Backbone as JSON, one array per atom type, in Angstrom:
{
  "sequence": "XXXXXXXXXXXXXXXXXXXXXXXXXXXXXXXXXXXXXXXXXXXXXXXXXXXXXXXXXXXXXXXXXXXXXXXXXXXXXXXXXXXXXXXXXXXXXXXXXXXXXXXXXXXXXXXXXXXXXXXXXXXXXXXXXXXXXXXXXXXXXXXXXXXXXXXXXXXXXXXXXXXXXXXXXXXXXXXXXXXXXXXXXXXXXXXXXXXXXXXXXXXXXXXXXXXXXXXXXXXXXXXXXXXXXXXXXXXXXXXXXXXXXXXXXXXXXXXXXXXXXXXXXXXXXXXXXXXXXXX",
  "N": [[126.36, 147.01, 131.06], [123.48, 145.05, 130.96], [122.16, 142.63, 133.24], [119.71, 141.53, 133.05], [117.29, 139.09, 132.08], [116.84, 138.25, 128.63], [114.19, 139.65, 126.84], [112.08, 138.89, 124.35], [109.9, 140.45, 123.61], [110.67, 143.07, 123.73], [111.84, 143.58, 121.33], [109.75, 143.58, 119.67], [108.51, 141.12, 119.31], [105.64, 139.1, 119.14], [103.85, 138.01, 121.91], [101.54, 137.14, 123.05], [98.94, 135.02, 122.3], [96.25, 134.71, 122.53], [94.26, 135.78, 121.01], [95.05, 135.41, 118.43], [96.55, 133.68, 115.61], [98.85, 131.16, 116.26], [102.13, 129.63, 115.82], [101.88, 126.86, 116.41], [99.12, 126.62, 116.08], [98.79, 127.15, 113.33], [100.18, 125.01, 112.12], [98.78, 122.95, 113.17], [99.68, 121.45, 115.36], [98.79, 120.24, 117.65], [97.18, 118.11, 116.81], [98.98, 116.78, 115.12], [101.15, 116.0, 116.79], [99.86, 114.39, 118.51], [99.37, 112.13, 117.17], [100.93, 109.92, 117.42], [100.71, 106.85, 118.62], [101.8, 104.46, 120.34], [101.47, 100.9, 120.57], [102.55, 99.18, 122.29], [104.77, 98.73, 125.12], [107.33, 99.05, 124.36], [110.4, 100.74, 123.95], [111.39, 101.5, 121.41], [109.29, 101.59, 119.64], [108.14, 104.08, 119.21], [110.03, 105.42, 117.62], [109.76, 103.85, 115.27], [107.12, 104.43, 114.52], [107.2, 107.26, 114.11], [109.13, 107.48, 112.1], [107.8, 106.29, 109.93], [105.47, 107.84, 109.75], [106.5, 110.43, 109.18], [107.68, 109.86, 106.74], [105.4, 109.36, 105.23], [104.35, 111.95, 105.16], [106.3, 113.29, 103.63], [105.92, 111.83, 101.28], [103.37, 112.67, 100.62], [103.88, 115.29, 99.83], [105.56, 114.73, 97.65], [103.74, 113.53, 95.87], [102.06, 115.7, 95.37], [103.88, 117.35, 93.99], [104.6, 115.71, 91.82], [102.17, 115.45, 90.45], [101.82, 118.11, 89.68], [104.02, 118.34, 88.0], [103.37, 116.54, 85.92], [101.1, 117.83, 84.87], [102.25, 120.23, 83.98], [104.08, 119.36, 82.04], [102.29, 118.27, 80.2], [101.15, 120.63, 79.41], [103.11, 121.83, 77.99], [104.82, 123.43, 79.43], [107.67, 123.64, 80.39], [109.86, 124.63, 81.96], [108.92, 125.29, 84.65], [108.22, 122.65, 85.22], [110.67, 121.4, 85.39], [111.56, 122.45, 87.79], [109.69, 121.45, 89.7], [110.08, 118.71, 89.38], [112.73, 118.44, 90.11], [112.43, 119.05, 92.78], [111.03, 116.81, 93.67], [113.04, 114.88, 93.51], [114.72, 115.83, 95.54], [113.05, 115.44, 97.69], [113.01, 112.65, 97.79], [115.61, 112.29, 98.49], [115.51, 113.12, 101.15], [113.78, 111.11, 102.1], [115.43, 108.92, 101.77], [117.39, 109.46, 103.67], [115.99, 109.03, 105.98], [116.0, 106.29, 106.4], [118.45, 105.85, 107.58], [118.11, 106.57, 110.23], [116.18, 104.71, 111.07], [117.65, 102.4, 110.81], [119.14, 102.37, 113.07], [117.86, 100.86, 114.87], [117.85, 97.74, 116.39], [117.54, 94.16, 115.59], [116.61, 92.82, 117.92], [115.36, 94.9, 119.3], [113.32, 95.58, 117.54], [111.76, 93.24, 117.44], [110.62, 93.35, 119.91], [108.29, 94.76, 119.75], [107.05, 94.0, 117.42], [104.87, 92.21, 117.11], [102.73, 93.78, 117.81], [102.09, 95.15, 115.55], [100.41, 93.67, 114.01], [98.82, 92.8, 111.01], [99.57, 94.98, 109.6], [101.48, 96.89, 107.24], [104.11, 98.51, 105.39], [103.8, 97.92, 102.76], [101.16, 98.34, 102.27], [100.82, 101.04, 101.98], [99.02, 103.56, 100.63], [99.8, 105.94, 99.53], [102.46, 105.54, 98.77], [101.97, 103.66, 96.77], [100.55, 105.24, 95.04], [102.51, 107.04, 94.18], [104.1, 105.23, 92.75], [102.28, 104.59, 90.66], [101.91, 107.13, 89.48], [104.48, 107.54, 88.58], [104.64, 105.56, 86.71], [104.78, 102.81, 87.13], [102.55, 100.69, 86.81], [100.02, 98.58, 88.15], [97.3, 96.73, 88.39], [96.59, 94.83, 90.28], [97.54, 95.78, 92.65], [95.61, 97.38, 93.67], [93.9, 95.99, 95.31], [94.57, 95.74, 98.15], [93.45, 98.07, 99.1], [90.76, 98.14, 98.98], [89.1, 98.28, 101.17], [89.11, 100.9, 101.86], [87.48, 103.33, 100.59], [88.02, 105.99, 99.55], [90.82, 106.09, 99.16], [91.08, 103.92, 97.42], [89.62, 104.82, 95.2], [91.15, 107.01, 94.42], [93.56, 105.77, 93.71], [92.63, 104.12, 91.64], [91.9, 105.98, 89.72], [94.42, 107.11, 89.16], [95.68, 104.88, 88.13], [94.6, 104.62, 85.59], [95.21, 106.96, 84.36], [97.4, 109.15, 82.44], [100.82, 108.6, 83.03], [103.8, 110.11, 84.49], [105.85, 109.51, 82.66], [104.35, 108.82, 80.43], [103.25, 111.31, 79.77], [105.59, 112.59, 79.11], [106.39, 111.15, 76.81], [104.3, 111.79, 75.09], [104.89, 114.45, 74.82], [107.32, 114.27, 73.4], [106.29, 113.35, 70.96], [104.74, 115.57, 70.22], [106.77, 117.32, 69.76], [107.71, 116.52, 67.37], [108.88, 113.99, 67.02], [108.83, 110.73, 65.7], [106.95, 108.37, 67.0], [106.05, 104.99, 67.68], [102.67, 103.95, 67.1], [101.55, 102.32, 69.05], [102.79, 103.1, 71.36], [101.7, 105.53, 72.14], [99.01, 105.03, 72.14], [98.41, 103.0, 73.87], [97.06, 100.82, 76.48], [96.62, 102.61, 79.29], [96.54, 101.66, 81.86], [98.41, 99.77, 82.1], [101.91, 99.05, 82.55], [104.46, 100.99, 80.89], [106.31, 99.62, 78.2], [109.62, 99.0, 77.08], [110.55, 100.58, 74.03], [111.58, 100.68, 70.67], [111.32, 102.91, 68.97], [111.08, 104.98, 70.77], [113.51, 104.84, 72.08], [115.21, 105.56, 69.95], [114.36, 108.17, 69.56], [115.2, 109.42, 71.96], [117.9, 109.0, 71.64], [118.47, 110.7, 69.52], [117.99, 113.16, 70.76], [120.01, 113.16, 72.77], [122.26, 113.11, 71.22], [122.41, 115.63, 70.19], [122.35, 117.91, 72.13], [122.26, 120.87, 72.28], [120.35, 121.57, 70.31], [118.04, 120.31, 71.19], [117.51, 121.21, 73.79], [115.61, 121.57, 75.93], [114.23, 119.11, 76.03], [116.38, 117.46, 76.49], [117.21, 118.37, 79.03], [114.92, 117.71, 80.49], [114.99, 114.93, 80.26], [117.26, 114.33, 81.8], [116.4, 115.23, 84.3], [114.41, 113.36, 84.78], [115.96, 111.05, 84.95], [117.45, 111.69, 87.23], [115.39, 111.63, 89.17], [114.57, 108.89, 89.0], [116.93, 107.69, 89.76], [117.22, 108.5, 92.49], [114.9, 107.3, 93.42], [115.45, 104.59, 93.02], [117.54, 104.31, 94.84], [116.12, 104.69, 97.19], [114.51, 102.38, 97.22], [116.53, 100.45, 97.36], [117.73, 101.07, 99.85], [115.55, 100.51, 101.45], [115.34, 97.72, 101.15], [117.82, 96.85, 102.26], [117.61, 97.82, 104.85], [115.4, 96.41, 105.86], [116.38, 93.76, 105.66], [118.49, 93.95, 107.43], [117.15, 94.31, 109.85], [115.09, 92.33, 110.1], [116.02, 90.13, 108.76], [115.36, 87.33, 106.72], [112.72, 86.9, 107.29], [109.12, 86.62, 106.81], [107.18, 89.42, 105.71], [105.18, 91.65, 107.77], [102.83, 92.17, 106.47], [102.39, 89.96, 104.94], [103.9, 89.53, 102.65], [106.84, 88.16, 101.01], [108.86, 89.5, 102.17], [112.19, 90.46, 102.26], [112.82, 89.12, 99.85], [110.69, 89.79, 98.17], [111.02, 92.6, 98.09], [113.5, 92.76, 96.84], [112.86, 91.96, 94.26], [111.51, 94.2, 93.43], [113.57, 95.93, 92.96], [114.3, 95.48, 90.4], [112.57, 96.81, 88.77], [112.17, 99.14, 86.18], [111.62, 102.44, 85.48], [111.89, 104.33, 83.38], [112.84, 103.08, 80.79], [114.11, 103.46, 78.2], [115.66, 105.71, 78.52], [117.72, 104.82, 80.06], [118.74, 102.8, 78.45], [119.74, 104.17, 76.21], [122.13, 105.23, 76.98], [124.15, 103.39, 76.62], [124.64, 103.51, 73.96], [125.76, 105.93, 73.27]],
  "CA": [[125.75, 145.8, 130.48], [122.39, 144.59, 131.81], [122.08, 141.19, 133.52], [118.3, 141.12, 132.97], [117.03, 138.11, 131.02], [116.38, 138.8, 127.36], [112.74, 139.61, 126.62], [111.84, 139.11, 122.92], [108.87, 141.47, 123.41], [111.33, 144.36, 123.57], [112.15, 143.74, 119.9], [108.5, 143.54, 118.92], [107.96, 139.77, 119.16], [104.33, 138.91, 119.72], [103.96, 137.04, 123.0], [100.21, 136.74, 123.49], [98.21, 134.47, 121.16], [94.88, 134.39, 122.92], [93.34, 136.24, 119.97], [95.76, 135.36, 117.15], [97.03, 132.35, 115.23], [100.24, 130.88, 116.62], [102.86, 128.61, 115.04], [101.24, 125.57, 116.65], [97.79, 126.65, 115.49], [98.92, 127.06, 111.87], [100.62, 123.66, 111.76], [97.9, 122.0, 113.85], [100.6, 120.58, 116.07], [98.09, 119.44, 118.65], [96.78, 116.87, 116.14], [100.16, 116.1, 114.58], [101.95, 115.4, 117.85], [99.02, 113.42, 119.22], [99.1, 111.03, 116.24], [101.82, 108.79, 117.71], [100.06, 106.05, 119.65], [102.39, 103.12, 120.44], [100.59, 99.83, 121.05], [103.31, 98.37, 123.25], [105.6, 99.52, 126.03], [108.7, 99.03, 123.84], [110.98, 102.07, 123.75], [111.68, 101.81, 120.01], [108.1, 101.68, 118.79], [107.92, 105.49, 118.85], [110.9, 105.64, 116.46], [109.16, 103.18, 114.12], [105.92, 105.18, 114.12], [107.56, 108.58, 113.6], [109.81, 107.33, 110.81], [106.83, 106.02, 108.88], [104.57, 108.99, 109.6], [107.19, 111.51, 108.46], [107.82, 109.41, 105.35], [104.11, 109.59, 104.56], [104.23, 113.38, 104.9], [107.15, 113.59, 102.47], [105.28, 111.26, 100.1], [102.25, 113.55, 100.27], [104.45, 116.39, 99.06], [106.03, 114.18, 96.37], [102.56, 113.36, 95.03], [101.67, 117.06, 94.99], [104.82, 117.84, 93.0], [104.52, 114.86, 90.63], [100.96, 115.84, 89.72], [102.1, 119.4, 89.05], [104.95, 118.08, 86.91], [102.61, 115.94, 84.81], [100.25, 118.87, 84.28], [103.08, 121.21, 83.27], [104.59, 118.74, 80.82], [101.15, 118.19, 79.29], [100.87, 121.99, 78.96], [104.33, 122.33, 77.35], [105.39, 124.44, 80.33], [108.72, 122.75, 80.89], [110.75, 125.18, 82.99], [108.37, 124.98, 85.97], [108.25, 121.2, 85.41], [112.02, 121.06, 85.86], [111.65, 122.82, 89.21], [108.93, 120.53, 90.54], [110.69, 117.39, 89.31], [113.93, 118.51, 90.96], [111.98, 119.0, 94.17], [110.71, 115.41, 93.98], [114.32, 114.21, 93.77], [115.19, 116.25, 96.87], [112.18, 114.76, 98.66], [113.48, 111.28, 97.95], [116.86, 112.36, 99.26], [115.08, 113.12, 102.54], [113.26, 109.78, 102.42], [116.57, 108.02, 101.9], [118.07, 109.74, 104.94], [115.19, 108.49, 107.08], [116.39, 104.9, 106.67], [119.61, 105.85, 108.47], [117.61, 106.61, 111.61], [115.52, 103.45, 111.38], [118.66, 101.34, 110.91], [119.72, 102.36, 114.42], [117.08, 99.91, 115.66], [118.37, 96.38, 116.22], [116.51, 93.11, 115.5], [116.03, 92.56, 119.23], [114.47, 96.0, 119.64], [112.12, 95.51, 116.68], [110.91, 92.1, 117.83], [109.95, 93.65, 121.18], [106.94, 95.31, 119.49], [106.57, 93.62, 116.08], [103.55, 91.57, 117.17], [101.69, 94.81, 117.93], [101.77, 95.68, 114.22], [99.4, 92.83, 113.38], [99.08, 92.59, 109.58], [99.88, 96.25, 108.95], [102.76, 96.85, 106.54], [104.33, 99.58, 104.44], [103.28, 97.43, 101.48], [99.78, 98.83, 102.15], [100.79, 102.5, 101.9], [98.38, 103.97, 99.37], [100.57, 107.05, 98.96], [103.59, 104.96, 98.03], [101.44, 103.05, 95.55], [100.18, 106.34, 94.14], [103.75, 107.49, 93.57], [104.44, 104.23, 91.74], [101.39, 104.75, 89.51], [102.23, 108.4, 88.84], [105.77, 107.38, 87.91], [104.46, 104.66, 85.57], [104.79, 101.39, 87.49], [101.13, 100.39, 86.97], [99.68, 97.19, 88.45], [95.92, 96.75, 88.91], [96.49, 93.95, 91.45], [97.89, 96.54, 93.84], [94.44, 98.08, 94.18], [93.12, 95.16, 96.22], [94.75, 96.05, 99.58], [92.82, 99.34, 99.45], [89.32, 98.06, 98.75], [88.4, 98.62, 102.41], [89.2, 102.36, 102.04], [86.93, 103.81, 99.32], [88.66, 107.19, 99.02], [92.15, 105.71, 98.67], [90.89, 103.03, 96.27], [89.18, 105.64, 94.07], [92.3, 107.82, 93.99], [94.49, 104.88, 93.01], [91.99, 103.67, 90.4], [92.02, 107.09, 88.77], [95.83, 107.23, 88.76], [96.02, 103.7, 87.33], [94.11, 104.8, 84.23], [95.62, 108.27, 83.87], [98.77, 109.18, 81.92], [101.88, 108.73, 84.03], [104.84, 111.09, 84.2], [106.56, 109.15, 81.43], [103.38, 108.93, 79.34], [103.18, 112.72, 79.38], [106.86, 112.9, 78.45], [106.37, 110.57, 75.47], [103.39, 112.62, 74.31], [105.65, 115.66, 74.52], [108.23, 113.93, 72.3], [105.51, 113.3, 69.73], [104.38, 116.94, 69.87], [107.97, 118.0, 69.29], [108.04, 116.06, 66.02], [109.5, 112.67, 66.97], [107.91, 109.69, 65.22], [106.86, 107.24, 67.92], [105.1, 103.96, 67.28], [101.32, 104.21, 67.57], [101.28, 101.56, 70.27], [103.35, 103.8, 72.51], [100.81, 106.62, 72.54], [97.61, 104.57, 72.21], [98.34, 101.78, 74.66], [96.24, 100.82, 77.69], [97.39, 103.34, 80.31], [96.53, 100.93, 83.13], [99.54, 98.84, 82.06], [103.19, 99.78, 82.54], [105.13, 101.2, 79.6], [107.37, 98.67, 77.87], [110.67, 99.61, 76.26], [110.17, 100.64, 72.63], [112.72, 101.1, 69.86], [111.13, 104.27, 68.45], [111.35, 105.9, 71.89], [114.97, 104.84, 72.27], [115.81, 106.35, 68.87], [114.05, 109.58, 69.82], [116.1, 109.91, 73.0], [119.26, 109.03, 71.08], [118.57, 111.95, 68.75], [118.09, 114.25, 71.74], [121.3, 113.12, 73.45], [123.33, 113.36, 70.25], [122.43, 117.04, 69.84], [121.72, 118.63, 73.24], [121.9, 122.28, 72.04], [119.13, 121.68, 69.5], [116.88, 119.78, 71.93], [117.94, 121.42, 75.18], [114.55, 121.35, 76.91], [114.01, 117.67, 76.13], [117.61, 116.93, 77.1], [117.16, 118.66, 80.46], [113.84, 116.91, 81.07], [115.47, 113.55, 80.35], [118.17, 114.23, 82.93], [115.59, 115.35, 85.52], [113.76, 112.06, 84.97], [116.99, 110.13, 85.42], [117.71, 112.05, 88.63], [114.28, 111.11, 89.97], [114.61, 107.44, 89.1], [118.14, 107.37, 90.52], [116.89, 108.61, 93.9], [113.87, 106.31, 93.72], [116.15, 103.3, 93.13], [118.27, 104.3, 96.1], [115.12, 104.49, 98.24], [114.16, 100.96, 97.22], [117.69, 99.69, 97.85], [117.83, 101.3, 101.29], [114.44, 99.78, 102.06], [115.72, 96.3, 101.19], [118.92, 96.59, 103.19], [117.13, 98.07, 106.22], [114.56, 95.28, 106.25], [117.23, 92.58, 105.88], [119.28, 94.19, 108.65], [116.32, 94.26, 111.04], [114.33, 91.08, 110.26], [116.56, 89.03, 107.97], [114.49, 86.85, 105.64], [111.36, 86.59, 107.76], [108.04, 87.18, 106.01], [106.74, 90.73, 106.15], [103.96, 91.63, 108.57], [101.69, 92.21, 105.57], [102.24, 88.69, 104.26], [104.82, 89.36, 101.53], [108.04, 87.38, 101.33], [109.84, 90.37, 102.82], [113.35, 90.87, 101.48], [112.75, 88.56, 98.49], [109.74, 90.64, 97.42], [111.61, 93.92, 97.89], [114.58, 92.64, 95.86], [112.24, 91.94, 92.94], [111.15, 95.57, 93.08], [114.77, 96.61, 92.49], [114.44, 95.23, 88.96], [111.63, 97.65, 88.03], [112.77, 100.31, 85.52], [110.53, 103.36, 85.15], [112.12, 105.02, 82.11], [113.85, 102.16, 80.26], [114.88, 103.93, 77.06], [116.64, 106.7, 78.98], [118.88, 104.07, 80.54], [119.3, 102.05, 77.32], [120.44, 105.02, 75.25], [123.47, 105.55, 77.47], [125.09, 102.42, 76.08], [124.87, 103.78, 72.54], [126.34, 107.26, 73.04]],
  "C": [[124.7, 145.25, 131.45], [122.45, 143.07, 131.99], [120.66, 140.68, 133.45], [118.12, 140.1, 131.86], [116.49, 138.78, 129.76], [114.87, 138.6, 127.22], [112.48, 139.9, 125.14], [110.8, 140.19, 122.65], [109.48, 142.85, 123.19], [111.66, 144.64, 122.11], [110.91, 143.62, 119.03], [107.9, 142.16, 118.72], [106.6, 139.67, 119.84], [104.4, 137.78, 120.73], [102.61, 136.51, 123.47], [99.4, 136.28, 122.28], [96.79, 134.06, 121.52], [93.87, 134.79, 121.85], [93.99, 136.22, 118.58], [96.25, 133.94, 116.87], [98.52, 132.21, 115.55], [100.84, 129.86, 115.64], [102.2, 127.24, 115.18], [99.85, 125.49, 116.06], [97.88, 126.42, 113.98], [99.25, 125.64, 111.43], [99.76, 122.56, 112.38], [98.72, 120.96, 114.62], [99.92, 119.75, 117.14], [97.66, 118.1, 118.06], [98.0, 116.07, 115.69], [100.92, 115.35, 115.67], [101.16, 114.42, 118.71], [98.77, 112.18, 118.37], [100.0, 109.83, 116.48], [101.24, 108.02, 118.9], [100.65, 104.64, 119.69], [101.42, 102.12, 121.05], [101.29, 98.89, 122.01], [104.05, 99.29, 124.19], [107.05, 99.6, 125.54], [109.19, 100.44, 123.53], [111.05, 102.45, 122.28], [110.45, 101.89, 119.12], [107.83, 103.13, 118.37], [108.79, 105.86, 117.64], [110.26, 105.07, 115.2], [107.96, 103.96, 113.6], [106.31, 106.51, 113.49], [108.26, 108.48, 112.25], [108.81, 107.12, 109.69], [105.85, 107.18, 108.69], [105.25, 110.13, 108.84], [107.42, 111.13, 107.01], [106.52, 109.63, 104.58], [103.89, 111.07, 104.27], [105.08, 113.8, 103.7], [106.53, 113.02, 101.2], [104.09, 112.1, 99.66], [102.75, 114.73, 99.43], [104.95, 115.9, 97.69], [104.88, 114.0, 95.39], [102.09, 114.71, 94.5], [102.57, 117.57, 93.86], [104.79, 117.0, 91.71], [103.29, 115.21, 89.79], [101.17, 117.18, 89.01], [103.04, 119.22, 87.86], [104.23, 117.51, 85.7], [101.77, 117.0, 84.1], [101.08, 119.86, 83.47], [103.69, 120.63, 82.0], [103.48, 118.65, 79.78], [100.82, 119.56, 78.69], [102.06, 122.62, 78.24], [104.98, 123.47, 78.15], [106.55, 123.79, 81.07], [109.59, 123.34, 81.98], [110.19, 124.99, 84.39], [108.36, 123.47, 86.26], [109.63, 120.75, 85.89], [112.14, 121.33, 87.36], [110.92, 121.81, 90.08], [109.55, 119.13, 90.53], [111.98, 117.34, 90.12], [113.55, 118.43, 92.43], [111.63, 117.57, 94.58], [111.99, 114.64, 94.29], [114.85, 114.56, 95.15], [114.34, 115.6, 97.96], [112.66, 113.33, 98.87], [114.85, 111.22, 98.6], [116.55, 112.37, 100.75], [114.57, 111.74, 102.96], [114.38, 108.77, 102.57], [117.28, 108.21, 103.23], [117.32, 109.14, 106.12], [115.57, 107.04, 107.41], [117.58, 104.83, 107.62], [119.18, 105.85, 109.93], [116.99, 105.27, 111.97], [116.54, 102.32, 111.55], [119.37, 101.34, 112.26], [118.97, 101.41, 115.35], [117.56, 98.49, 115.37], [117.24, 95.36, 116.07], [115.84, 92.84, 116.84], [115.04, 93.65, 119.63], [113.19, 95.95, 118.82], [111.19, 94.38, 117.12], [110.17, 92.36, 119.14], [108.56, 94.26, 120.97], [106.35, 94.86, 118.16], [105.18, 93.01, 116.12], [102.43, 92.6, 117.25], [101.27, 95.37, 116.58], [100.66, 94.89, 113.54], [99.76, 92.57, 111.93], [99.37, 93.89, 108.85], [101.29, 96.22, 108.37], [102.88, 98.05, 105.61], [103.89, 99.21, 103.04], [101.88, 98.0, 101.21], [99.7, 100.35, 102.05], [100.17, 102.94, 100.57], [99.12, 105.13, 98.74], [101.79, 106.54, 98.2], [103.11, 104.36, 96.72], [101.06, 104.12, 94.55], [101.41, 106.91, 93.46], [104.18, 106.53, 92.47], [103.59, 104.42, 90.48], [101.69, 106.05, 88.76], [103.54, 108.32, 88.06], [105.7, 106.4, 86.75], [104.5, 103.19, 85.88], [103.36, 100.96, 87.83], [100.93, 98.89, 87.24], [98.32, 97.16, 89.12], [95.78, 95.87, 90.16], [96.78, 94.69, 92.74], [96.73, 97.39, 94.37], [93.76, 97.31, 95.31], [93.34, 95.46, 97.7], [94.02, 97.31, 100.04], [91.31, 99.32, 99.24], [88.51, 98.43, 99.99], [88.35, 100.13, 102.66], [88.76, 103.02, 100.75], [87.66, 105.02, 98.73], [90.03, 106.87, 98.43], [92.03, 104.85, 97.42], [90.5, 103.84, 95.04], [90.34, 106.47, 93.52], [93.29, 106.98, 93.21], [93.92, 104.41, 91.68], [92.1, 104.74, 89.32], [93.45, 107.22, 88.26], [96.25, 106.06, 87.88], [95.69, 103.93, 85.86], [94.51, 106.13, 83.61], [97.04, 108.2, 83.3], [99.77, 109.37, 83.06], [102.83, 109.85, 83.63], [105.54, 110.79, 82.89], [105.62, 109.18, 80.23], [103.3, 110.37, 78.85], [104.47, 113.14, 78.67], [106.89, 112.36, 77.03], [105.41, 111.33, 74.56], [104.07, 113.94, 73.92], [106.62, 115.41, 73.37], [107.49, 113.92, 70.98], [105.12, 114.7, 69.28], [105.57, 117.72, 69.33], [108.5, 117.41, 67.97], [108.71, 114.7, 65.92], [108.45, 111.62, 66.6], [107.96, 108.49, 66.16], [105.82, 106.24, 67.4], [103.72, 104.25, 67.87], [101.0, 103.52, 68.87], [101.81, 102.22, 71.52], [102.35, 104.81, 73.05], [99.38, 106.15, 72.77], [97.42, 103.35, 73.1], [97.36, 101.93, 75.83], [97.05, 101.45, 78.81], [97.39, 102.65, 81.66], [97.65, 99.89, 83.18], [100.84, 99.63, 82.05], [103.74, 99.91, 81.12], [106.2, 100.14, 79.41], [108.35, 99.34, 76.92], [110.32, 99.49, 74.78], [111.31, 101.25, 71.82], [112.55, 102.53, 69.34], [111.39, 105.31, 69.54], [112.85, 105.99, 72.13], [115.66, 105.69, 71.2], [115.55, 107.83, 69.05], [115.0, 110.15, 70.86], [117.55, 109.94, 72.51], [119.48, 110.32, 70.28], [118.74, 113.14, 69.69], [119.49, 114.29, 72.35], [122.47, 113.35, 72.51], [123.42, 114.83, 69.85], [121.75, 117.87, 70.94], [121.39, 120.09, 72.95], [120.6, 122.44, 71.26], [117.89, 121.29, 70.29], [117.04, 120.02, 73.43], [116.84, 121.13, 76.19], [114.28, 119.86, 77.11], [115.2, 116.99, 76.81], [117.6, 117.16, 78.62], [116.07, 117.86, 81.15], [114.29, 115.47, 81.26], [116.38, 113.37, 81.57], [117.45, 114.4, 84.26], [114.88, 114.03, 85.82], [114.76, 111.03, 85.49], [117.35, 110.42, 86.87], [116.65, 111.44, 89.54], [114.38, 109.6, 90.12], [115.84, 106.97, 89.88], [117.85, 107.41, 92.03], [115.84, 107.58, 94.31], [114.49, 104.92, 93.87], [116.91, 103.21, 94.45], [117.31, 104.08, 97.27], [114.75, 103.02, 98.34], [115.31, 100.12, 97.78], [117.85, 99.85, 99.35], [116.73, 100.59, 102.05], [114.82, 98.3, 102.22], [116.77, 96.04, 102.26], [118.5, 96.82, 104.64], [116.29, 96.9, 106.7], [115.41, 94.05, 106.53], [118.04, 92.74, 107.16], [118.46, 93.98, 109.91], [115.6, 92.93, 111.22], [114.9, 89.91, 109.47], [115.6, 88.64, 106.86], [113.14, 86.36, 106.15], [110.34, 87.16, 106.78], [107.66, 88.54, 106.58], [105.45, 90.63, 106.95], [102.71, 91.64, 107.69], [101.52, 90.95, 104.74], [103.15, 88.49, 103.06], [106.02, 88.52, 101.98], [109.15, 88.24, 101.92], [110.96, 90.78, 101.88], [113.28, 90.35, 100.05], [111.82, 89.39, 97.61], [110.39, 91.99, 97.1], [112.75, 93.87, 96.87], [114.02, 92.58, 94.43], [111.89, 93.35, 92.48], [112.37, 96.37, 92.58], [114.94, 96.47, 90.99], [113.51, 96.11, 88.12], [112.37, 98.88, 87.48], [111.63, 101.21, 85.04], [110.66, 103.95, 83.75], [113.18, 104.25, 81.31], [114.71, 102.73, 79.14], [115.94, 104.96, 77.46], [117.89, 106.04, 79.55], [119.55, 103.32, 79.39], [120.18, 102.93, 76.43], [121.86, 105.34, 75.69], [124.53, 104.6, 76.91], [125.51, 102.79, 74.65], [125.59, 105.1, 72.27], [127.87, 107.22, 73.02]]
}
């Protein structure tokens, strides 16, 4: 038995990257790992920055998958839509886990660097707002915090006026022969969908006969999965903020916990929740 240190090169591992792309090159780790720039000397500021940066990366992927889901539903290509929508739910499972790490920071630790944040706030995340718009929670007033950033503002403006995930789903119901009220399909897409009786009756028909409407039934459950995880994310956000800052105002000027609690009342797919009472 040899006592010589193991050399991966003996098994064919490439060890010289002077003329080839390495792992760090592919992932551009030099830029990624240089993006954490604390503005204070507080130990816990690095945790705060990394938690939010990694959340933004997961949200970037969620947006990618939500857009693909919308396109596939619009194209009546539902099986791939199930896959991408399931992936979005798993992404939000990751986002929910991130709060557990941030909750390890105490109020005293947060206040040691909070002033360095100035007026910056997660409320201003254009990617989070884009997810809201893609999911159907439309609100033109939420464009204003992004007027200083033309590219983000343009992207959000386009999403505000485009069919949401649920809009595409309701159009699918109509294509599959369900009689929906004209106002459901012809409404102003820049406004959020409001619960409608014809939609509720359509979903009731689907849920009362899953074998006949299996694809629609499965899509409905994928949507519920997504909203379930999204609700948990919002709830974890509220409890984390209350645990760390109590009822202080947010750095971005919102009422903090009170504002976030109002967001818990938002329902993305109302008829899918209503129909459960009737089954």
